[in-house]
C-alpha positions as CSV (number, residue, x, y, z in Angstrom):
1,M,0.0,0.0,0.0
2,R,1.3,3.4,-0.9
3,H,1.3,5.8,2.0
4,A,2.0,9.4,1.2
5,R,1.7,12.3,3.6
6,R,0.1,15.4,2.2
7,P,2.7,17.9,0.8
8,S,4.1,20.4,3.2
9,R,2.7,23.2,1.0
10,A,-0.8,22.2,1.9
11,P,-2.7,24.4,4.3
12,A,-2.8,23.9,8.0
13,K,-6.1,22.2,9.0
14,P,-8.7,24.7,10.1
15,S,-10.4,24.2,13.5
16,A,-13.1,21.6,13.3
17,P,-15.2,19.7,15.8
18,A,-13.1,17.1,17.6
19,G,-13.1,13.7,16.1
20,P,-10.6,10.9,15.3
21,P,-9.0,10.8,11.8
22,V,-11.0,8.6,9.4
23,D,-9.9,6.6,6.3
24,L,-12.1,7.3,3.3
25,S,-12.5,6.0,-0.3
26,I,-12.9,8.9,-2.7
27,E,-15.7,8.0,-5.2
28,S,-16.0,11.1,-7.3
29,L,-15.3,14.8,-7.5
30,G,-17.9,17.4,-6.4
31,G,-18.7,20.6,-8.2
32,E,-16.0,22.6,-6.5
33,G,-13.3,20.1,-7.2
34,D,-13.3,18.4,-3.8
35,G,-13.2,14.6,-3.6
36,V,-16.5,13.0,-2.4
37,A,-16.6,9.9,-0.2
38,A,-19.8,8.2,1.1
39,G,-21.8,10.3,3.4
40,P,-21.3,12.5,1.5
41,I,-18.0,13.7,3.0
42,Y,-15.9,16.2,1.0
43,V,-12.1,16.2,1.1
44,P,-10.1,18.8,-1.0
45,F,-7.0,17.8,-3.0
46,T,-8.1,14.2,-3.5
47,L,-9.0,12.2,-6.6
48,P,-11.5,9.5,-7.6
49,G,-10.2,6.0,-6.6
50,E,-7.9,7.2,-3.8
51,R,-7.9,6.0,-0.3
52,V,-7.2,8.9,2.0
53,R,-7.1,9.9,5.7
54,A,-9.2,12.9,6.6
55,V,-9.5,15.0,9.8
56,G,-12.1,17.3,11.1
57,G,-15.8,17.0,11.5
58,G,-19.0,17.4,9.5
59,E,-19.3,16.7,5.8
60,R,-16.3,18.9,4.9
61,R,-13.0,17.5,6.1
62,E,-9.4,18.3,5.5
63,L,-6.8,16.0,3.9
64,D,-4.3,14.5,6.3
65,A,-2.7,11.8,4.1
66,V,-3.1,10.1,0.8
67,L,-2.9,6.4,1.6
68,T,-3.4,5.0,-1.9
69,A,-2.8,7.5,-4.6
70,S,-4.5,7.6,-8.0
71,P,-2.3,7.0,-11.0
72,Q,-3.7,10.3,-12.3
73,R,-2.1,12.2,-9.4
74,I,0.7,14.5,-10.4
75,E,3.0,17.1,-8.7
76,P,1.3,20.5,-8.5
77,A,2.7,23.2,-10.8
78,C,2.8,26.0,-8.1
79,R,4.4,26.2,-4.7
80,H,1.4,28.1,-3.4
81,F,-1.1,25.4,-4.4
82,G,-3.2,24.2,-1.4
83,V,-2.8,27.5,0.5
84,C,-3.8,29.9,-2.2
85,G,-7.6,29.8,-3.0
86,G,-7.1,30.4,-6.7
87,C,-6.5,26.8,-8.0
88,A,-8.2,23.5,-6.9
89,L,-7.0,20.9,-9.3
90,Q,-3.3,21.2,-10.1
91,H,-2.7,17.7,-8.7
92,W,-4.7,16.0,-11.5
93,T,-3.5,14.9,-15.0
94,H,-4.7,17.4,-17.6
95,K,-6.6,14.8,-19.7
96,A,-8.6,13.5,-16.8
97,Y,-9.2,17.1,-15.4
98,L,-10.5,18.3,-18.8
99,A,-12.7,15.3,-19.2
100,W,-14.2,16.0,-15.8
101,K,-15.1,19.5,-16.8
102,V,-16.9,18.4,-19.9
103,E,-18.7,15.7,-17.8
104,R,-19.8,18.5,-15.4
105,L,-21.1,20.5,-18.2
106,V,-23.1,17.5,-19.6
107,G,-24.5,16.8,-16.2
108,T,-25.6,20.4,-15.6
109,L,-27.5,20.4,-18.9
110,A,-29.0,17.0,-18.0
111,L,-30.5,18.6,-14.9
112,Q,-32.7,20.6,-17.3
113,H,-33.3,17.5,-19.5
114,I,-31.1,18.8,-22.2
115,E,-29.0,16.6,-24.5
116,T,-26.9,18.0,-27.3
117,E,-23.7,17.4,-29.2
118,V,-20.7,18.5,-27.1
119,L,-17.7,19.5,-29.2
120,A,-14.0,19.0,-28.2
121,P,-13.2,21.6,-25.6
122,F,-10.8,24.5,-25.8
123,A,-8.1,24.2,-23.1
124,A,-6.2,27.3,-21.9
125,A,-2.4,26.7,-21.6
126,P,-0.4,27.6,-18.5
127,G,1.0,31.1,-18.6
128,S,-1.8,32.5,-20.8
129,R,-4.0,34.5,-18.5
130,R,-3.9,38.3,-19.1
131,R,-6.1,39.5,-16.2
132,L,-5.5,39.2,-12.4
133,A,-7.4,40.6,-9.4
134,L,-4.7,41.0,-6.7
135,H,-5.6,41.8,-3.2
136,A,-3.3,44.2,-1.3
137,R,-2.7,44.5,2.5
138,K,-0.5,46.9,4.4
139,G,3.1,45.9,4.5
140,S,6.2,48.1,4.8
141,R,6.4,51.7,3.8
142,E,8.0,50.7,0.5
143,A,6.0,47.6,-0.4
144,A,2.5,46.3,0.4
145,R,1.7,42.6,0.7
146,V,0.0,41.5,-2.6
147,G,-1.5,38.2,-3.5
148,F,-4.7,36.1,-3.5
149,K,-7.2,35.2,-0.8
150,A,-6.4,32.0,1.1
151,R,-8.6,28.9,0.6
152,K,-11.8,29.3,2.7
153,S,-10.4,32.4,4.4
154,W,-10.1,36.1,4.1
155,D,-6.4,35.9,4.9
156,L,-4.0,36.9,2.2
157,V,-1.5,34.6,0.5
158,E,1.4,36.5,-0.8
159,I,2.4,35.1,-4.2
160,D,5.8,34.9,-5.9
161,E,4.7,32.9,-8.8
162,C,1.5,32.1,-10.7
163,P,1.8,29.5,-13.4
164,V,-1.7,30.3,-14.7
165,S,-0.7,33.9,-15.5
166,D,1.2,35.5,-18.3
167,P,4.8,35.7,-17.2
168,R,4.7,39.5,-17.8
169,L,2.2,39.8,-15.0
170,V,4.3,37.7,-12.7
171,A,7.3,39.8,-13.5
172,A,5.4,42.9,-12.5
173,L,4.6,41.6,-9.0
174,P,7.5,43.5,-7.2
175,A,6.4,46.8,-8.9
176,L,2.7,46.1,-8.0
177,R,3.7,45.7,-4.4
178,R,5.4,49.1,-4.5
179,L,2.4,50.6,-6.3
180,A,0.1,49.5,-3.5
181,A,2.2,50.8,-0.7
182,P,0.7,54.4,-0.7
183,L,-2.9,53.2,-0.7
184,F,-3.3,52.7,3.1
185,E,-3.8,56.2,4.4
186,H,-7.2,55.1,5.7
187,P,-7.0,52.2,8.2
188,K,-10.0,50.4,6.6
189,S,-8.5,50.4,3.0
190,A,-8.3,46.9,1.5
191,P,-7.3,47.6,-2.1
192,T,-7.7,45.2,-5.0
193,L,-5.5,45.7,-8.1
194,H,-7.3,44.7,-11.2
195,V,-4.4,44.2,-13.6
196,T,-4.8,43.7,-17.3
197,L,-2.1,43.1,-19.9
198,T,-2.8,45.1,-23.0
199,G,-1.0,46.0,-26.2
200,A,0.2,49.2,-24.5
201,G,1.4,47.6,-21.3
202,L,-0.2,47.0,-17.9
203,D,-3.6,48.7,-17.2
204,I,-4.3,48.8,-13.4
205,E,-7.7,49.7,-12.0
206,I,-7.7,50.0,-8.2
207,T,-10.8,49.5,-6.0
208,G,-11.3,49.2,-2.2
209,V,-9.4,52.4,-1.2
210,E,-11.3,54.1,1.6
211,K,-11.6,57.8,1.3
212,K,-10.4,60.1,3.9
213,S,-12.6,63.0,5.1
214,G,-11.1,65.2,2.4
215,G,-11.9,62.6,-0.3
216,G,-9.5,60.2,-2.0
217,L,-5.8,59.9,-1.5
218,T,-3.7,62.9,-0.5
219,A,-1.7,64.8,-3.1
220,D,1.5,63.2,-1.6
221,A,0.1,59.7,-2.0
222,R,-1.0,60.4,-5.6
223,M,2.4,61.8,-6.5
224,T,4.1,58.7,-5.0
225,L,1.7,56.4,-6.8
226,A,2.4,58.2,-10.2
227,A,6.2,58.1,-9.6
228,I,6.1,54.3,-9.0
229,A,3.9,53.8,-12.0
230,A,6.2,55.8,-14.2
231,E,9.3,53.9,-12.9
232,A,7.5,50.6,-13.6
233,D,6.4,51.8,-17.1
234,F,2.8,51.0,-16.5
235,A,0.4,52.2,-19.2
236,R,-2.3,53.5,-16.9
237,V,-3.4,53.5,-13.2
238,T,-6.9,54.4,-12.2
239,I,-8.7,54.5,-8.9
240,D,-12.4,53.7,-9.0
241,G,-12.3,54.8,-12.7
242,E,-10.5,58.1,-12.1
243,A,-7.1,58.5,-13.7
244,A,-4.1,58.5,-11.3
245,Y,-1.4,58.0,-13.9
246,L,-1.5,57.7,-17.7
247,S,1.4,57.1,-20.0
248,R,-0.3,55.3,-22.9
249,Q,-3.9,54.5,-23.7
250,P,-4.5,50.8,-23.0
251,A,-6.0,49.1,-26.0
252,V,-6.7,45.7,-27.4
253,R,-7.3,44.4,-30.9
254,L,-10.7,42.8,-31.5
255,G,-10.9,41.4,-35.0
256,P,-10.3,44.2,-37.5
257,V,-10.2,47.1,-35.0
258,V,-8.3,48.4,-32.0
259,V,-10.4,49.3,-29.1
260,A,-9.3,51.8,-26.4
261,L,-10.3,50.3,-23.1
262,P,-12.2,52.2,-20.4
263,P,-11.0,51.7,-16.9
264,G,-12.0,48.3,-15.5
265,A,-13.3,47.1,-18.8
266,F,-14.3,43.5,-19.1
267,L,-12.1,41.3,-21.3
268,Q,-12.0,37.5,-21.7
269,A,-9.3,36.3,-19.3
270,V,-7.2,34.4,-22.0
271,P,-6.6,35.8,-25.5
272,A,-6.5,32.4,-27.1
273,A,-9.8,31.5,-25.5
274,E,-11.3,34.7,-26.8
275,A,-10.0,34.0,-30.3
276,A,-11.5,30.4,-30.2
277,M,-14.9,31.7,-29.0
278,V,-15.0,34.5,-31.6
279,K,-14.1,32.1,-34.4
280,F,-16.8,29.6,-33.3
281,V,-19.4,32.4,-33.0
282,G,-18.4,33.8,-36.4
283,E,-18.8,30.4,-38.1
284,A,-22.1,29.8,-36.4
285,A,-23.3,33.2,-37.5
286,A,-22.5,32.7,-41.2
287,G,-25.4,33.7,-43.5
288,A,-27.2,36.0,-41.1
289,D,-28.9,39.1,-42.5
290,R,-29.3,41.2,-39.3
291,I,-27.7,40.5,-36.0
292,A,-28.2,41.6,-32.4
293,D,-25.2,41.3,-30.0
294,L,-26.5,41.6,-26.5
295,Y,-24.3,42.1,-23.4
296,C,-21.7,43.1,-26.0
297,G,-19.1,44.7,-23.7
298,V,-16.5,46.6,-25.7
299,G,-17.2,44.4,-28.8
300,T,-15.6,41.0,-28.2
301,F,-18.0,39.5,-30.8
302,T,-19.5,42.6,-32.3
303,F,-16.8,43.4,-34.8
304,R,-16.5,39.9,-36.1
305,L,-20.3,39.8,-36.4
306,A,-20.3,43.1,-38.3
307,E,-18.2,41.5,-41.0
308,I,-21.1,39.3,-41.7
309,A,-24.2,41.6,-41.4
310,P,-25.4,44.8,-39.7
311,V,-25.3,44.5,-35.9
312,Y,-27.3,46.1,-33.1
313,A,-25.1,46.0,-30.0
314,A,-26.4,46.6,-26.5
315,E,-24.6,46.7,-23.1
316,G,-25.3,48.1,-19.7
317,S,-21.9,49.9,-19.4
318,A,-22.0,53.4,-21.0
319,A,-18.2,53.5,-21.0
320,A,-18.0,50.2,-22.9
321,I,-20.5,51.4,-25.5
322,R,-18.5,54.6,-25.9
323,A,-15.3,52.6,-26.5
324,L,-17.1,50.3,-29.0
325,S,-18.6,53.3,-30.9
326,S,-15.4,55.1,-31.1
327,A,-13.6,52.1,-32.5
328,T,-16.4,51.5,-35.0
329,A,-15.8,55.0,-36.5
330,S,-12.4,53.9,-37.8
331,A,-13.2,50.3,-38.6
332,P,-12.9,49.3,-42.3
333,G,-15.1,47.0,-44.2
334,L,-17.9,46.5,-41.6
335,K,-21.6,46.1,-42.5
336,G,-22.6,48.7,-39.8
337,I,-22.9,48.8,-36.1
338,T,-25.6,50.5,-34.0
339,A,-24.7,50.6,-30.3
340,E,-26.9,51.4,-27.3
341,T,-26.4,51.6,-23.6
342,R,-29.1,49.5,-22.1
343,D,-29.7,47.5,-18.9
344,L,-30.9,44.2,-20.5
345,A,-32.1,42.8,-17.2
346,K,-34.4,45.8,-16.5
347,R,-35.1,46.6,-20.1
348,P,-34.5,43.6,-22.3
349,V,-34.8,44.0,-26.1
350,L,-38.4,43.1,-26.8
351,A,-39.6,40.5,-29.3
352,E,-41.2,43.3,-31.3
353,E,-37.9,45.1,-31.6
354,L,-36.3,41.9,-33.1
355,K,-38.8,41.6,-36.0
356,R,-36.1,42.2,-38.6
357,T,-33.4,40.2,-36.7
358,D,-32.6,36.6,-37.6
359,L,-29.6,36.0,-35.3
360,V,-29.1,37.0,-31.7
361,V,-25.8,36.5,-29.7
362,F,-25.9,37.0,-26.0
363,D,-23.1,36.9,-23.4
364,P,-24.5,37.7,-20.0
365,P,-22.9,37.8,-16.6
366,R,-23.0,34.8,-14.3
367,A,-26.6,35.5,-13.3
368,G,-27.6,34.7,-16.9
369,A,-30.2,36.4,-19.1
370,L,-33.6,35.1,-18.0
371,E,-35.5,38.3,-18.8
372,Q,-33.9,38.6,-22.2
373,T,-34.3,34.9,-22.9
374,A,-38.0,35.2,-22.4
375,E,-38.2,37.9,-25.1
376,L,-36.1,35.7,-27.5
377,A,-38.5,32.9,-26.9
378,R,-41.4,35.2,-27.9
379,S,-39.6,36.5,-31.0
380,K,-39.4,35.1,-34.5
381,V,-35.6,35.0,-34.4
382,S,-34.4,31.8,-36.1
383,R,-30.9,31.5,-34.5
384,V,-29.5,32.2,-31.1
385,I,-25.9,31.9,-29.9
386,G,-25.4,31.9,-26.1
387,V,-22.1,32.5,-24.5
388,S,-21.9,31.7,-20.8
389,C,-19.5,31.6,-17.8
390,N,-22.1,29.7,-15.8
391,P,-23.5,26.4,-17.1
392,A,-26.3,26.4,-14.5
393,T,-27.8,29.7,-15.6
394,F,-27.1,28.8,-19.3
395,A,-29.1,25.5,-18.9
396,R,-31.9,27.4,-17.2
397,D,-32.1,29.9,-20.0
398,A,-31.7,27.2,-22.6
399,R,-34.7,25.4,-21.2
400,V,-36.8,28.5,-21.9
401,L,-35.6,28.7,-25.5
402,I,-36.1,24.9,-26.1
403,D,-39.7,25.1,-24.6
404,A,-40.4,27.8,-27.2
405,G,-39.4,25.7,-30.1
406,F,-35.6,26.1,-30.3
407,S,-33.2,23.2,-30.3
408,L,-29.7,23.3,-28.8
409,D,-27.7,21.9,-31.7
410,R,-24.2,21.9,-30.2
411,V,-22.1,23.2,-27.3
412,F,-18.5,24.3,-27.4
413,P,-16.9,23.9,-23.9
414,V,-14.2,26.4,-23.0
415,D,-11.7,25.8,-20.1
416,Q,-10.5,29.4,-19.7
417,F,-9.8,29.3,-15.9
418,L,-7.1,26.6,-15.7
419,W,-7.1,24.3,-12.7
420,S,-10.3,25.8,-11.3
421,P,-13.7,24.1,-11.3
422,H,-15.1,26.7,-13.6
423,V,-16.1,25.9,-17.2
424,E,-17.5,28.2,-19.9
425,L,-19.4,27.4,-23.1
426,V,-20.9,28.6,-26.3
427,G,-24.2,27.1,-27.4
428,V,-25.9,27.3,-30.8
429,F,-29.7,27.2,-31.0
430,T,-31.9,27.0,-34.1
431,R,-35.6,27.0,-34.6
């Protein structure tokens, strides 16, 4: 029998009701990536088929030792794994891990009695993520503590590496620690640095800085912040959307255009995942005469769709619509884009407004698009393409469309958040 103690990098066991260690057989993996034994009892960092020793009480225990390891167990890629709350599945072979994500997606659809063709998934590579949300806590006068939240805790895990992230983001960590140092004039400040790698360099939007009675940071703190940003050659630093430093306008290329990003703009986390989804959506949209792109953001899909047919684009963020419209003005060879700021949850595009539209693309937040889906179900639209970061709300909304006469023809799984339990997808509906 193989008897392996848990790696020293694993977290200390949190306090739990007293109870003797128990030996468990892991039967499957739960939705958050924890191993599941009979009971059910959940044990993190375990794999199906393993025999493990767990400690604690209740249905959620902690791993003490792997007694019989799965042949699919591998060495984690990051020294912070097990303590950092960012990754849950670095200890699993990639093939098995990816198959589990696809199975989860199929199972989630099945809960709504939906069966469809599931295509081969896109899998993000290590070192490919261009966006990070880094939490900062007060450190020394010269450098703050910067990292991610600990697993099941509000504590901060300072990171020195992150194999998920683009190496240029990892290389910037020392400068980001210095940048965060002046942000703690108010004792309740708990800043988050939303860092995006753009064509112009790093774009950093800072939230969570408490305002002093005079409002915002002092002039001295702002000068220090700007000096650090200049020394690090950051493109832009903003605080709650207001410019604190600007050297170059952050921008990204979306199909045939370059879009100037507003502060805090949403982008897909991995450029290769974005490219794969845009390609898939473009192929599924071929032949359309008039298109609506709902929850369009700054135009991730809009510009590719506008190469096919005229597009109506709607999004709740006024800044995103301004960026999209500005880029449209200089975009060559497009069929035409009409953009509108619109809260699609409170004011969905009505079926009557879609009379001349034959294809709708929607890419809502995690809560889904139930109100908008109801209008699509009432409409005469013949094709719908749904993009989702939450299979559960996608399945709920898909059920509404299917009950209205649509069929879900195929689904494209997207593993954009490597080593996490999250899976995204693009689904194509026809009526």
